[in-house]
PASERO-15316 format. One record per residue (C-alpha): chain; x, y, z. Coordinates in nm, 2 decimals. Last residue first. Example, Ala and Ser with C-alpha at 12.3 -4.5 7.8 and 13.67 -1.06 7.14 Angstrom:
<recs>
 chaine      x      y      z
      A   1.37  -0.11   0.71
      A   1.23  -0.45   0.78
</recs>
This chain:
<recs>
 chaine      x      y      z
      A  -1.37   9.97  -0.31
      A  -1.23   9.83  -0.64
      A  -1.15  10.16  -0.81
      A  -1.26  10.10  -1.16
      A  -1.17  10.04  -1.52
      A  -1.36   9.84  -1.60
      A  -1.66   9.73  -1.39
      A  -1.96   9.85  -1.58
      A  -2.21   9.98  -1.32
      A  -2.53   9.88  -1.15
      A  -2.69  10.15  -0.93
      A  -2.95  10.26  -1.18
      A  -3.03   9.98  -1.43
      A  -2.77   9.92  -1.70
      A  -2.73  10.02  -2.06
      A  -2.43   9.89  -2.25
      A  -2.37  10.12  -2.54
      A  -2.47  10.01  -2.89
      A  -2.20   9.89  -3.13
      A  -2.17  10.09  -3.44
      A  -2.27   9.92  -3.77
      A  -1.95   9.88  -3.97
      A  -1.80  10.15  -4.19
      A  -1.45  10.12  -4.06
      A  -1.46  10.46  -3.90
      A  -1.80  10.40  -3.75
      A  -1.68  10.09  -3.57
      A  -1.35  10.24  -3.46
      A  -1.52  10.51  -3.25
      A  -1.73  10.25  -3.05
      A  -2.07  10.41  -3.01
      A  -2.22  10.68  -2.80
      A  -2.60  10.66  -2.74
      A  -2.57  10.72  -2.37
      A  -2.25  10.90  -2.29
      A  -1.93  10.71  -2.25
      A  -1.72  10.49  -2.02
      A  -1.49  10.26  -2.22
      A  -1.50   9.89  -2.13
      A  -1.50   9.76  -2.48
      A  -1.88   9.73  -2.47
      A  -1.94  10.10  -2.43
      A  -2.02  10.27  -2.10
      A  -2.29  10.41  -1.87
      A  -2.60  10.45  -2.08
      A  -2.88  10.55  -1.85
      A  -3.20  10.35  -1.83
      A  -3.41  10.17  -2.09
      A  -3.24   9.84  -2.05
      A  -3.26   9.57  -2.31
      A  -3.39   9.25  -2.17
      A  -3.25   8.97  -1.96
      A  -3.39   8.62  -1.98
      A  -3.57   8.48  -1.68
      A  -3.54   8.10  -1.67
      A  -3.35   8.09  -1.35
      A  -3.01   7.94  -1.41
      A  -3.00   7.88  -1.79
      A  -3.19   8.20  -1.86
      A  -2.95   8.41  -1.66
      A  -2.64   8.26  -1.83
      A  -2.79   8.29  -2.18
      A  -2.89   8.65  -2.12
      A  -2.56   8.75  -1.97
      A  -2.36   8.60  -2.26
      A  -2.59   8.76  -2.51
      A  -2.59   9.09  -2.33
      A  -2.21   9.12  -2.34
      A  -2.19   9.00  -2.70
      A  -2.36   9.31  -2.83
      A  -2.66   9.50  -2.73
      A  -2.85   9.51  -2.40
      A  -2.81   9.48  -2.03
      A  -3.04   9.44  -1.74
      A  -3.40   9.52  -1.80
      A  -3.66   9.41  -1.54
      A  -3.84   9.07  -1.54
      A  -3.74   9.00  -1.18
      A  -3.42   8.83  -1.28
      A  -3.18   9.13  -1.27
      A  -3.41   9.33  -1.04
      A  -3.32   9.10  -0.75
      A  -2.99   9.28  -0.70
      A  -2.70   9.11  -0.52
      A  -2.36   9.24  -0.48
      A  -2.25   8.88  -1.15
      A  -2.47   8.60  -1.16
      A  -2.63   8.49  -0.84
      A  -2.93   8.31  -0.99
      A  -3.22   8.48  -0.82
      A  -3.10   8.82  -0.69
      A  -2.88   8.86  -1.00
      A  -2.55   8.99  -0.87
      A  -2.40   9.33  -0.84
      A  -2.05   9.45  -0.91
      A  -2.06   9.31  -1.26
      A  -1.74   9.25  -1.46
      A  -1.75   9.35  -1.82
      A  -1.47   9.29  -2.08
      A  -1.58   8.94  -2.16
      A  -1.34   8.72  -1.95
      A  -1.13   9.03  -1.83
      A  -0.77   8.91  -1.82
      A  -0.62   9.21  -1.63
      A  -0.83   9.51  -1.55
      A  -0.76   9.87  -1.63
      A  -0.59  10.20  -1.56
      A  -0.58  10.23  -1.18
      A  -0.37  10.52  -1.08
      A  -0.15  10.49  -0.77
      A   0.02  10.77  -0.58
      A   0.37  10.65  -0.48
      A   0.51  11.01  -0.48
      A   0.70  10.96  -0.80
      A   0.39  10.83  -0.98
      A   0.25  10.47  -0.95
      A   0.09  10.27  -1.23
      A  -0.21  10.04  -1.26
      A  -0.36   9.72  -1.39
      A  -0.60   9.53  -1.17
      A  -0.60   9.15  -1.12
      A  -0.52   9.21  -0.75
      A  -0.24   8.95  -0.73
      A  -0.16   8.91  -0.36
      A   0.22   8.87  -0.30
      A   0.35   8.62  -0.06
      A   0.53   8.41  -0.32
      A   0.20   8.38  -0.51
      A  -0.13   8.48  -0.35
      A  -0.44   8.47  -0.58
      A  -0.40   8.12  -0.73
      A  -0.30   7.97  -0.39
      A  -0.60   8.14  -0.23
      A  -0.83   7.99  -0.49
      A  -0.69   7.64  -0.42
      A  -0.74   7.68  -0.05
      A  -1.11   7.73  -0.08
      A  -1.27   7.64   0.26
      A  -1.29   8.01   0.34
      A  -1.06   8.21   0.12
      A  -0.74   8.30   0.31
      A  -0.56   8.52   0.56
      A  -0.68   8.85   0.41
      A  -0.45   9.14   0.39
      A  -0.40   9.38   0.68
      A  -0.05   9.27   0.77
      A   0.09   9.34   0.43
      A   0.13   9.23   0.06
      A   0.02   9.38  -0.27
      A   0.06   9.33  -0.64
      A  -0.09   9.57  -0.90
      A  -0.06   9.42  -1.25
      A   0.14   9.63  -1.50
      A   0.27   9.33  -1.71
      A   0.61   9.36  -1.55
      A   0.45   9.36  -1.20
      A   0.38   9.68  -1.01
      A   0.47   9.63  -0.64
      A   0.29   9.76  -0.34
      A   0.36   9.71   0.03
      A   0.08   9.77   0.29
      A   0.15   9.84   0.66
      A   0.06  10.20   0.65
      A  -0.18  10.29   0.36
      A  -0.06  10.29   0.01
      A  -0.06  10.62  -0.19
      A  -0.36  10.79  -0.34
      A  -0.64  10.67  -0.56
      A  -0.54  10.89  -0.85
      A  -0.75  11.12  -1.07
      A  -0.74  11.42  -0.83
      A  -0.42  11.42  -0.63
      A  -0.50  11.48  -0.26
      A  -0.20  11.60  -0.06
      A  -0.25  11.72   0.30
      A  -0.58  11.53   0.35
      A  -0.44  11.22   0.20
      A  -0.56  11.02  -0.09
      A  -0.64  10.65  -0.02
      A  -0.48  10.32  -0.09
      A  -0.52   9.96   0.04
      A  -0.87   9.98   0.16
      A  -1.14   9.71   0.19
      A  -0.96   9.46   0.40
      A  -0.70   9.39   0.13
      A  -0.90   9.08   0.02
      A  -1.22   9.28   0.02
      A  -1.05   9.50  -0.24
      A  -0.89   9.84  -0.23
      A  -0.89  10.19  -0.38
      A  -0.93  10.54  -0.26
      A  -1.06  10.88  -0.37
      A  -1.05  11.17  -0.12
      A  -1.33  11.41  -0.22
      A  -1.25  11.76  -0.09
      A  -1.57  11.96  -0.05
      A  -1.53  12.34  -0.06
      A  -1.71  12.44  -0.38
      A  -1.40  12.41  -0.59
      A  -1.32  12.07  -0.43
      A  -1.66  11.95  -0.55
      A  -1.61  12.07  -0.91
      A  -1.24  11.95  -0.92
      A  -1.34  11.59  -0.83
      A  -1.64  11.61  -1.06
      A  -1.44  11.70  -1.36
      A  -1.14  11.48  -1.28
      A  -1.35  11.16  -1.27
      A  -1.51  10.98  -0.97
      A  -1.36  10.65  -1.07
      A  -1.55  10.35  -0.93
      A  -1.59  10.16  -0.60
      A  -1.45  10.45  -0.39
      A  -1.52  10.79  -0.24
      A  -1.42  10.95   0.09
      A  -1.56  11.30   0.15
      A  -1.44  11.60   0.35
      A  -1.58  11.95   0.37
      A  -1.93  11.88   0.50
      A  -2.07  12.16   0.72
      A  -2.36  12.29   0.51
      A  -2.56  11.97   0.52
      A  -2.49  11.84   0.17
      A  -2.78  12.04   0.02
      A  -2.63  12.35   0.19
      A  -2.31  12.29   0.01
      A  -2.51  12.27  -0.31
      A  -2.67  12.60  -0.23
      A  -2.33  12.76  -0.16
      A  -2.21  12.67  -0.50
      A  -2.49  12.84  -0.70
      A  -2.52  13.22  -0.70
      A  -2.30  13.32  -0.41
      A  -2.04  13.07  -0.49
      A  -2.03  13.16  -0.85
      A  -1.98  13.52  -0.75
      A  -1.69  13.43  -0.53
      A  -1.54  13.21  -0.80
      A  -1.56  13.49  -1.05
      A  -1.37  13.71  -0.80
      A  -1.11  13.45  -0.74
      A  -1.07  13.39  -1.11
      A  -1.00  13.76  -1.17
      A  -0.75  13.78  -0.89
      A  -0.55  13.47  -0.99
      A  -0.60  13.12  -0.85
      A  -0.28  12.95  -0.74
      A   0.07  13.06  -0.85
      A   0.24  12.72  -0.81
      A  -0.05  12.54  -0.97
      A  -0.27  12.28  -0.81
      A  -0.51  12.54  -0.66
      A  -0.56  12.66  -1.02
      A  -0.74  12.33  -1.09
      A  -0.98  12.39  -0.81
      A  -1.06  12.74  -0.93
      A  -1.12  12.62  -1.28
      A  -1.36  12.35  -1.17
      A  -1.55  12.59  -0.95
      A  -1.56  12.86  -1.22
      A  -1.69  12.60  -1.47
      A  -1.96  12.49  -1.23
      A  -2.07  12.85  -1.19
      A  -2.10  12.89  -1.57
      A  -2.30  12.57  -1.59
      A  -2.53  12.68  -1.31
      A  -2.59  13.02  -1.47
      A  -2.66  12.87  -1.81
      A  -2.91  12.63  -1.64
      A  -3.10  12.91  -1.49
      A  -3.45  12.86  -1.64
      A  -3.59  12.73  -1.32
      A  -3.63  12.38  -1.47
      A  -3.28  12.40  -1.60
      A  -3.15  12.49  -1.25
      A  -3.33  12.20  -1.11
      A  -3.18  11.97  -1.37
      A  -2.83  12.10  -1.29
      A  -2.87  12.05  -0.92
      A  -3.00  11.70  -0.98
      A  -2.71  11.62  -1.21
      A  -2.45  11.74  -0.95
      A  -2.62  11.55  -0.66
      A  -2.67  11.24  -0.88
      A  -2.30  11.24  -0.99
      A  -2.18  11.27  -0.63
      A  -2.40  10.98  -0.53
      A  -2.29  10.77  -0.83
      A  -1.93  10.83  -0.73
      A  -1.97  10.62  -0.41
      A  -2.02  10.77  -0.07
      A  -1.87  10.84   0.27
      A  -1.94  11.20   0.36
      A  -1.77  11.38   0.65
      A  -1.85  11.70   0.84
      A  -2.22  11.60   0.88
      A  -2.51  11.84   0.92
      A  -2.74  11.58   1.08
      A  -3.07  11.76   0.99
      A  -2.99  11.82   0.62
      A  -2.81  11.49   0.59
      A  -3.12  11.32   0.71
      A  -3.33  11.52   0.45
      A  -3.09  11.41   0.17
      A  -3.06  11.05   0.27
      A  -3.43  10.96   0.32
      A  -3.46  10.78  -0.02
      A  -3.14  10.59   0.08
      A  -3.33  10.40   0.35
      A  -3.13  10.25   0.64
      A  -2.96  10.59   0.73
      A  -2.75  10.56   1.05
      A  -2.60  10.88   1.20
      A  -2.25  10.83   1.31
      A  -2.07  11.06   1.56
      A  -1.70  11.03   1.53
      A  -1.54  10.89   1.85
      A  -1.23  10.76   1.69
      A  -1.29  10.40   1.76
      A  -1.64  10.43   1.62
      A  -1.51  10.62   1.31
      A  -1.25  10.36   1.24
      A  -1.50  10.08   1.29
      A  -1.74  10.25   1.06
      A  -1.47  10.29   0.79
      A  -1.41   9.92   0.80
      A  -1.78   9.83   0.77
      A  -1.85  10.08   0.49
      A  -1.55   9.95   0.29
      A  -1.61   9.58   0.34
      A  -1.97   9.57   0.22
      A  -2.24   9.41   0.44
      A  -2.25   9.75   0.61
      A  -2.44   9.89   0.32
      A  -2.37  10.25   0.24
      A  -2.59  10.49   0.43
      A  -2.37  10.63   0.71
      A  -2.44  10.99   0.79
      A  -2.12  11.15   0.92
      A  -1.99  11.34   1.22
      A  -1.69  11.54   1.35
      A  -1.78  11.79   1.62
      A  -1.42  11.91   1.67
      A  -1.20  11.74   1.41
      A  -1.02  11.44   1.54
      A  -1.15  11.20   1.27
      A  -1.09  11.42   0.96
      A  -0.75  11.56   1.04
      A  -0.65  11.22   1.19
      A  -0.69  11.05   0.85
      A  -0.34  10.90   0.83
      A  -0.33  10.82   1.20
      A  -0.67  10.66   1.20
      A  -0.58  10.47   0.89
      A  -0.28  10.31   1.05
      A  -0.46  10.22   1.38
      A  -0.77  10.09   1.20
      A  -0.56   9.87   0.97
      A  -0.36   9.71   1.25
      A  -0.68   9.65   1.45
      A  -0.86   9.51   1.15
      A  -0.60   9.27   1.02
      A  -0.53   9.18   1.38
      A  -0.89   9.07   1.43
      A  -0.85   8.84   1.13
      A  -1.01   8.86   0.79
      A  -1.12   8.56   0.59
      A  -1.27   8.63   0.25
      A  -1.56   8.39   0.17
      A  -1.58   8.34  -0.21
      A  -1.90   8.41  -0.40
      A  -1.97   8.13  -0.65
      A  -1.86   8.21  -1.00
      A  -1.67   8.49  -1.18
      A  -1.85   8.80  -1.04
      A  -1.92   8.63  -0.71
      A  -1.97   8.96  -0.52
      A  -1.72   8.87  -0.25
      A  -1.83   8.71   0.08
      A  -1.69   8.86   0.40
      A  -1.60   8.61   0.67
      A  -1.54   8.80   1.00
      A  -1.30   8.87   1.29
      A  -1.12   8.54   1.26
      A  -0.90   8.50   1.56
      A  -0.53   8.54   1.51
      A  -0.51   8.88   1.70
      A  -0.72   8.76   1.99
      A  -1.07   8.64   2.09
      A  -1.11   8.37   2.35
      A  -1.11   8.64   2.62
      A  -1.44   8.76   2.48
      A  -1.61   8.44   2.59
      A  -1.46   8.47   2.94
      A  -1.57   8.83   2.95
      A  -1.93   8.72   2.89
      A  -1.92   8.44   3.14
      A  -1.78   8.68   3.40
      A  -2.05   8.94   3.33
      A  -2.31   8.67   3.41
      A  -2.55   8.51   3.17
      A  -2.91   8.46   3.30
      A  -3.00   8.82   3.21
      A  -2.92   8.73   2.85
      A  -3.28   8.61   2.78
      A  -3.41   8.96   2.84
      A  -3.14   9.13   2.63
      A  -3.20   8.88   2.35
      A  -3.58   8.94   2.36
      A  -3.53   9.32   2.35
      A  -3.31   9.29   2.04
      A  -3.53   9.03   1.87
      A  -3.84   9.24   1.89
      A  -4.01   9.15   1.56
      A  -3.83   9.42   1.37
      A  -3.49   9.27   1.47
      A  -3.58   8.92   1.36
      A  -3.39   8.62   1.50
      A  -3.36   8.31   1.28
      A  -3.26   7.98   1.45
      A  -3.11   7.64   1.36
      A  -2.89   7.72   1.06
      A  -2.65   7.43   1.02
      A  -2.71   7.43   0.64
      A  -2.88   7.19   0.39
      A  -3.19   7.14   0.60
      A  -3.42   7.31   0.34
      A  -3.62   7.46   0.63
      A  -3.33   7.68   0.74
      A  -3.30   7.83   0.39
      A  -3.67   7.90   0.38
      A  -3.63   8.05   0.73
      A  -3.36   8.29   0.60
      A  -3.58   8.40   0.31
      A  -3.88   8.46   0.54
      A  -3.66   8.64   0.79
      A  -3.55   8.90   0.53
      A  -3.92   8.97   0.44
      A  -4.00   8.99   0.81
      A  -3.74   9.25   0.86
      A  -3.40   9.28   1.00
      A  -3.26   8.93   1.01
      A  -3.01   8.78   1.26
      A  -2.92   8.44   1.13
      A  -2.79   8.17   1.37
      A  -2.59   7.85   1.30
      A  -2.38   7.97   0.99
      A  -2.15   7.70   0.85
      A  -1.96   7.95   0.64
      A  -2.02   7.76   0.32
      A  -2.37   7.65   0.40
      A  -2.48   7.98   0.53
      A  -2.32   8.16   0.23
      A  -2.48   7.92  -0.02
      A  -2.82   7.93   0.13
      A  -2.83   8.31   0.15
      A  -2.74   8.32  -0.21
      A  -3.00   8.07  -0.31
      A  -3.27   8.25  -0.10
      A  -3.18   8.58  -0.27
      A  -2.97   8.85  -0.13
      A  -3.11   9.21  -0.11
      A  -3.01   9.25   0.25
      A  -2.65   9.17   0.17
      A  -2.51   8.90   0.40
      A  -2.26   8.98   0.67
      A  -2.09   8.68   0.86
      A  -2.01   8.77   1.22
      A  -1.77   8.53   1.40
      A  -1.83   8.42   1.76
      A  -1.65   8.51   2.08
      A  -1.96   8.65   2.25
      A  -1.80   8.99   2.22
      A  -1.76   8.93   1.85
      A  -2.13   8.86   1.81
      A  -2.21   9.16   2.02
      A  -2.00   9.39   1.80
      A  -2.19   9.28   1.48
      A  -2.52   9.28   1.66
      A  -2.48   9.63   1.79
      A  -2.36   9.75   1.45
      A  -2.66   9.61   1.26
      A  -2.89   9.75   1.54
      A  -2.76  10.10   1.45
      A  -2.88  10.07   1.09
      A  -2.75   9.97   0.75
      A  -2.99   9.72   0.60
      A  -3.01   9.37   0.74
      A  -2.91   9.00   0.71
      A  -2.65   8.94   0.98
      A  -2.50   8.59   1.00
      A  -2.37   8.42   1.31
      A  -2.08   8.18   1.28
      A  -1.97   7.99   1.59
      A  -1.61   8.02   1.70
      A  -1.69   8.10   2.06
      A  -2.04   7.96   2.14
      A  -2.39   8.07   2.05
      A  -2.64   7.87   2.26
      A  -2.93   8.11   2.28
      A  -2.81   8.23   2.62
      A  -2.47   8.32   2.46
      A  -2.66   8.52   2.20
      A  -2.85   8.70   2.48
      A  -2.53   8.78   2.66
      A  -2.39   8.94   2.34
      A  -2.71   9.14   2.31
      A  -2.68   9.27   2.66
      A  -2.32   9.35   2.62
      A  -2.38   9.54   2.29
      A  -2.67   9.74   2.44
      A  -2.49   9.83   2.76
      A  -2.18   9.95   2.56
      A  -2.40  10.16   2.34
      A  -2.59  10.31   2.63
      A  -2.26  10.41   2.80
      A  -2.12  10.57   2.48
      A  -2.44  10.77   2.43
      A  -2.71  10.70   2.17
      A  -2.91  10.99   2.03
      A  -3.25  10.99   1.86
      A  -3.25  11.20   1.55
      A  -3.48  11.42   1.34
      A  -3.60  11.30   1.00
      A  -3.97  11.33   1.10
      A  -3.99  10.95   1.13
      A  -3.69  10.92   1.36
      A  -3.33  10.85   1.25
      A  -3.10  10.68   1.50
      A  -2.78  10.86   1.62
      A  -2.44  10.73   1.74
      A  -2.16  10.84   1.97
      A  -2.34  11.10   2.18
      A  -2.15  11.18   2.50
      A  -2.22  11.05   2.85
      A  -1.99  10.75   2.83
      A  -1.74  10.91   2.60
      A  -1.42  10.77   2.75
      A  -1.59  10.44   2.82
      A  -1.73  10.44   2.46
      A  -1.38  10.50   2.32
      A  -1.23  10.22   2.52
      A  -1.51   9.98   2.43
      A  -1.46  10.05   2.06
      A  -1.09   9.96   2.06
      A  -1.15   9.65   2.29
      A  -1.43   9.53   2.06
      A  -1.21   9.54   1.75
      A  -0.96   9.30   1.89
      A  -0.62   9.26   2.07
      A  -0.54   9.63   2.04
      A  -0.21   9.70   1.86
      A   0.14   9.77   1.98
      A   0.10   9.47   2.21
      A   0.16   9.24   1.92
      A  -0.01   8.91   1.99
      A   0.10   8.62   1.78
      A   0.28   8.85   1.54
      A   0.17   8.84   1.17
</recs>
C-alpha cells in the first residue's frame, strides 16, 4: 500500500464532504416519520451535523486514535456518528444492536473502546453494565434517544474549526478506518482491521464498476441492513460519495411501506428478503384463489429471463405470454418494490437460479456478489452489463484471485484487511505468502466469474452466521438462549445444545420454523431427508430447522 497515493482520497470523510459540498442544497438522506413519509437532509445539513457531533466528541475527551463504539440500529444518526468519529481522528467500532452484555464486553475490551454511543435505553443499559464491570476502558455511554446528539452539538461549541481540522489531519491512508468484528463462528469474534486506504481504494473501484446504478438520475435506496455489517457499511459509503439518496429504515417491519413512499431505484438486500417477497405474493394469490395464475406468471417470467441469455432471445409467443403475465401479476410485485427499482445487490447466501430469473423477468436485475469482512465486504460482484445468474461475478478492481489446487479461493489486493486486532497468530494462519485463504471452495469460468461451491474444513458441516445473544456461539441473536428453538435433529443439534448449555445453561430445543437445509449442508425443503439414508434403509436424518433469519452456512456467498 502506498504511503499516500494521490490517486485516491486520503480518507472516507474527504470523499463524503466533497459530495455534500457539491449537493449542499440537495437531499442526500431521508429519515422516516411516523406516517412512513420522509424528512429530508441536505448536503449542507449533513456536513453541519457531522462536524458538530465531531466537535462534541472532542469536547468529551475523544482524541485521535481512540476507539468509539456504535451500538445502534440502522438510522441516519448511526452514519453521523460514524463519520464524526473519523472526523475527530478516532476509530469507529460497530457493535450489533442485538449483542449481549458478554459480547459487548469482549469487543470493548479487545478494541479498547473508551466511549459507547448507544441508540436506545435498552442498548445503554447493556453498555453501562459493561462499564460498571471495570474490565474495559469504557468511561462514558452516550444515548441517542436520550438527546445525545443535541448534547454533543452543544458541548462542541467550545471546539474551534481549526481544532477539528487538526484532528482530521491526523487521518491518512494508513490510519485504521475501523475495527469490524466477525461473527465468531469458530470462537471469539476477531477484530478485522481495515484502513482508510482500503476503503477509498475500494470505493473508487466499485463506483466505477457500478456507475450505471450510482449515476442514474434520481438514484435512491432504502437502507435497512445493519450498518454493523461490513457490506451495508461499505455500500453506504459508496452511495454517500456518489450522491445517491439514502432512506434509513431502522425497523424492518416498516420496510414495505417505506419502500412504497421512497420509490427506490436500487435495493440492497439478502436472499431471504427476495424469498419473502415471492412467497408473500404467492400466499396472497392463494388466499384470493389465484395461485395457479401466479405460478403461471412466475413461469413466464423465469422463461423470459432465461431466453434473454440465448442468442435468439425470447420468441414472439413467449413475449406475448410475458406481456400477459406482467399485466396480471408481475407489475403488482414491481409496485410492491416501489415501482422504480430495477437494480438490486444481494449477498450473504445464494439467491438461486429460479429467483434470479424470476426477478429479472419482472424487470429487477439482482446482482449477486461475494466477499468477507477481511476483503472489506466485497471482492466480487456481477456487473450491470453482464450479470451471470448463479455466479457471484468477477473480481472487483484491485483484487487478485487464485484458485488453489484443492479449490480454495485465495485473494490479495489493496482492499484486504491489514490484520486481526491483537491477534497476529490468526492473521499468520489466514494470510500465507501474501494470499488470504478464504476457506471457501470455488471455480472461475472463462470470464473470471466466480461460483462458490462449498466450504473447506467445516468442523461439523454447519457454520452459523448469527450468534447466541447470551453465550456468543455461532451475528448475534438473543433468541438462541432465550428459551426459543434453535436447531434440532442429528449431530448438529447435539453439538450446539451442549455448547449452549455449557456456557449459559439454556439448552437448545427443536425448532418449529422453516426447514432450510439438511445436515450434510444441502439446502432442501422442510421435511426432506438425506437421499442416501433412505436408500440404505436407515432412518432418514431430519432437516435442520432454524428460526427465521438464521441460515445454514454452506454453501454460501459470504457477504
